[in-house]
Wavefront OBJ file of the C-alpha trace (Angstrom):
o trace
v 146.733 15.024 111.454
v 148.831 12.829 109.179
v 150.184 9.319 109.151
v 152.516 7.198 107.085
v 151.005 4.261 105.211
v 153.196 2.080 102.974
v 155.782 4.842 102.701
v 153.293 7.513 101.648
v 152.068 10.324 103.890
v 148.331 10.677 104.129
v 146.883 13.929 105.414
v 143.571 14.621 107.089
v 141.931 15.996 103.946
v 143.246 13.241 101.695
v 145.145 15.650 99.467
v 148.649 15.211 98.094
v 150.285 18.055 100.036
v 151.822 15.894 102.772
v 152.838 13.173 100.324
v 154.595 15.670 98.031
v 156.421 17.224 100.975
v 157.588 13.835 102.210
v 158.803 12.837 98.744
v 160.712 16.121 98.362
v 162.382 15.624 101.745
v 163.404 12.082 100.802
v 164.673 13.195 97.392
v 166.783 15.996 98.948
v 168.208 13.500 101.434
v 169.175 11.154 98.597
v 170.591 14.087 96.600
v 172.758 15.141 99.545
v 173.900 11.555 100.018
v 174.973 11.350 96.351
v 176.223 14.934 96.080
v 179.907 13.932 95.763
v 178.977 12.222 92.475
v 176.175 14.542 91.320
v 178.101 17.770 91.842
v 181.590 16.578 90.824
v 183.112 18.998 88.338
v 184.943 16.391 86.260
v 182.098 13.909 85.916
v 180.196 13.461 82.667
v 176.782 15.121 82.527
v 175.249 11.926 81.139
v 176.587 9.903 84.072
v 175.240 12.495 86.500
v 171.894 12.333 84.695
v 171.735 8.557 84.977
v 172.520 8.700 88.691
v 169.921 11.442 89.168
v 167.266 9.557 87.227
v 167.867 6.228 88.968
v 168.432 7.403 92.514
v 166.876 10.830 93.030
v 164.065 11.387 90.528
v 162.630 7.946 91.232
v 162.498 8.828 94.942
v 160.898 12.187 94.126
v 158.014 10.716 92.135
v 157.490 7.484 94.096
v 153.779 6.966 94.661
v 152.755 10.030 92.658
v 150.418 8.007 90.461
v 147.918 7.812 93.331
v 148.116 11.459 94.434
v 145.254 13.799 93.638
v 147.812 16.132 92.002
v 147.197 19.856 92.185
v 148.919 22.564 90.180
v 150.574 23.815 93.363
v 152.070 20.399 94.136
v 153.302 19.964 90.558
v 155.013 23.364 90.677
v 156.746 22.430 93.928
v 158.031 19.216 92.345
v 159.238 21.189 89.305
v 160.977 23.741 91.521
v 162.714 21.004 93.484
v 163.909 19.328 90.319
v 165.162 22.606 88.813
v 167.205 23.346 91.922
v 168.770 19.883 91.891
v 169.568 20.059 88.171
v 171.177 23.480 88.537
v 173.348 22.175 91.384
v 174.447 19.244 89.244
v 175.325 21.303 86.177
v 176.566 24.359 88.098
v 175.482 26.773 85.361
v 173.294 29.830 85.519
v 171.412 31.570 82.758
v 170.750 28.421 80.770
v 167.124 27.349 80.319
v 166.089 24.348 82.389
v 164.954 22.426 79.304
v 168.488 22.617 77.921
v 169.987 21.502 81.213
v 167.704 18.472 81.269
v 168.727 17.621 77.709
v 172.429 17.912 78.654
v 171.814 15.414 81.452
v 169.557 13.194 79.337
v 166.775 13.350 81.938
v 163.046 13.804 81.388
v 161.407 16.606 83.297
v 159.359 15.627 86.315
v 156.200 17.009 84.658
v 156.682 14.541 81.804
v 157.224 11.620 84.183
v 154.446 12.251 86.715
v 151.099 10.971 85.548
v 148.468 13.673 85.980
l 1 2 3 4 5 6 7 8 9 10 11 12 13 14 15 16 17 18 19 20 21 22 23 24 25 26 27 28 29 30 31 32 33 34 35 36 37 38 39 40 41 42 43 44 45 46 47 48 49 50 51 52 53 54 55 56 57 58 59 60 61 62 63 64 65 66 67 68 69 70 71 72 73 74 75 76 77 78 79 80 81 82 83 84 85 86 87 88 89 90 91 92 93 94 95 96 97 98 99 100 101 102 103 104 105 106 107 108 109 110 111 112 113 114
Protein backbone atom coordinates (compact mmCIF):
# COMPACT_ATOMS: atom_id res chain seq x y z
CA UNK A 1 0.00 0.00 0.00
CA UNK A 2 1.28 3.47 -0.85
CA UNK A 3 -0.08 6.96 -1.15
CA UNK A 4 1.07 10.36 -2.28
CA UNK A 5 1.35 13.08 0.35
CA UNK A 6 2.61 16.55 -0.59
CA UNK A 7 4.28 15.17 -3.71
CA UNK A 8 6.15 12.42 -1.88
CA UNK A 9 5.24 8.73 -2.00
CA UNK A 10 4.85 7.06 1.34
CA UNK A 11 4.96 3.28 1.52
CA UNK A 12 3.46 0.92 4.05
CA UNK A 13 6.73 0.36 5.91
CA UNK A 14 7.68 4.03 5.94
CA UNK A 15 10.89 3.46 4.01
CA UNK A 16 12.25 5.55 1.16
CA UNK A 17 11.88 2.93 -1.59
CA UNK A 18 8.63 4.28 -3.05
CA UNK A 19 9.74 7.90 -2.70
CA UNK A 20 13.03 7.22 -4.52
CA UNK A 21 11.22 5.40 -7.31
CA UNK A 22 8.76 8.24 -7.75
CA UNK A 23 11.55 10.83 -7.84
CA UNK A 24 13.48 8.80 -10.43
CA UNK A 25 10.38 8.52 -12.62
CA UNK A 26 9.79 12.27 -12.39
CA UNK A 27 13.44 13.04 -13.12
CA UNK A 28 13.44 10.77 -16.21
CA UNK A 29 10.26 12.46 -17.42
CA UNK A 30 11.88 15.89 -17.04
CA UNK A 31 15.07 14.60 -18.72
CA UNK A 32 13.07 13.33 -21.70
CA UNK A 33 11.20 16.62 -21.89
CA UNK A 34 14.50 18.55 -22.01
CA UNK A 35 16.40 16.00 -24.10
CA UNK A 36 16.58 18.25 -27.20
CA UNK A 37 18.72 20.64 -25.13
CA UNK A 38 20.50 18.12 -22.88
CA UNK A 39 21.60 15.81 -25.68
CA UNK A 40 22.31 18.42 -28.39
CA UNK A 41 25.72 17.80 -29.92
CA UNK A 42 26.63 21.46 -30.45
CA UNK A 43 25.61 22.75 -27.03
CA UNK A 44 28.17 23.71 -24.40
CA UNK A 45 28.70 21.16 -21.63
CA UNK A 46 28.43 23.91 -19.01
CA UNK A 47 25.05 25.00 -20.37
CA UNK A 48 23.86 21.39 -20.36
CA UNK A 49 25.12 21.07 -16.79
CA UNK A 50 23.22 24.15 -15.67
CA UNK A 51 20.02 22.89 -17.27
CA UNK A 52 20.54 19.46 -15.70
CA UNK A 53 21.23 20.91 -12.27
CA UNK A 54 18.29 23.32 -12.31
CA UNK A 55 15.66 21.16 -13.95
CA UNK A 56 16.54 17.48 -13.55
CA UNK A 57 18.77 16.99 -10.51
CA UNK A 58 16.53 19.19 -8.39
CA UNK A 59 13.57 16.98 -9.34
CA UNK A 60 15.60 13.85 -8.58
CA UNK A 61 16.50 14.88 -5.03
CA UNK A 62 13.30 16.74 -4.10
CA UNK A 63 12.24 15.70 -0.61
CA UNK A 64 15.26 13.47 -0.04
CA UNK A 65 16.16 15.24 3.19
CA UNK A 66 13.27 13.47 4.94
CA UNK A 67 13.87 9.98 3.50
CA UNK A 68 15.34 7.29 5.72
CA UNK A 69 18.04 6.78 3.05
CA UNK A 70 19.43 3.30 2.57
CA UNK A 71 22.55 2.32 0.67
CA UNK A 72 20.38 0.61 -1.94
CA UNK A 73 18.34 3.76 -2.57
CA UNK A 74 21.48 5.91 -2.81
CA UNK A 75 22.99 3.53 -5.36
CA UNK A 76 19.82 3.70 -7.46
CA UNK A 77 19.98 7.50 -7.42
CA UNK A 78 23.66 7.37 -8.41
CA UNK A 79 22.93 4.93 -11.23
CA UNK A 80 20.14 7.14 -12.55
CA UNK A 81 22.37 10.19 -12.50
CA UNK A 82 25.24 8.37 -14.23
CA UNK A 83 22.95 7.25 -17.04
CA UNK A 84 21.63 10.78 -17.55
CA UNK A 85 25.12 12.31 -17.51
CA UNK A 86 26.41 9.78 -20.03
CA UNK A 87 23.48 10.57 -22.34
CA UNK A 88 24.24 14.28 -22.09
CA UNK A 89 27.96 13.97 -22.78
CA UNK A 90 27.66 11.04 -25.21
CA UNK A 91 31.06 9.63 -24.25
CA UNK A 92 32.04 6.19 -23.07
CA UNK A 93 35.10 5.09 -21.17
CA UNK A 94 35.47 8.33 -19.24
CA UNK A 95 35.09 8.18 -15.45
CA UNK A 96 31.85 9.62 -14.13
CA UNK A 97 33.69 12.05 -11.85
CA UNK A 98 35.33 13.62 -14.90
CA UNK A 99 32.02 13.85 -16.73
CA UNK A 100 30.46 15.65 -13.78
CA UNK A 101 33.39 18.08 -13.70
CA UNK A 102 32.99 18.74 -17.46
CA UNK A 103 29.35 19.62 -16.83
CA UNK A 104 30.09 21.55 -13.63
CA UNK A 105 27.57 19.48 -11.66
CA UNK A 106 27.93 18.02 -8.17
CA UNK A 107 27.28 14.33 -7.83
CA UNK A 108 23.96 13.32 -6.33
CA UNK A 109 25.76 11.68 -3.38
CA UNK A 110 27.30 15.05 -2.52
CA UNK A 111 23.96 16.85 -2.76
CA UNK A 112 21.71 14.39 -0.90
CA UNK A 113 21.91 14.79 2.84
CA UNK A 114 22.45 11.40 4.47
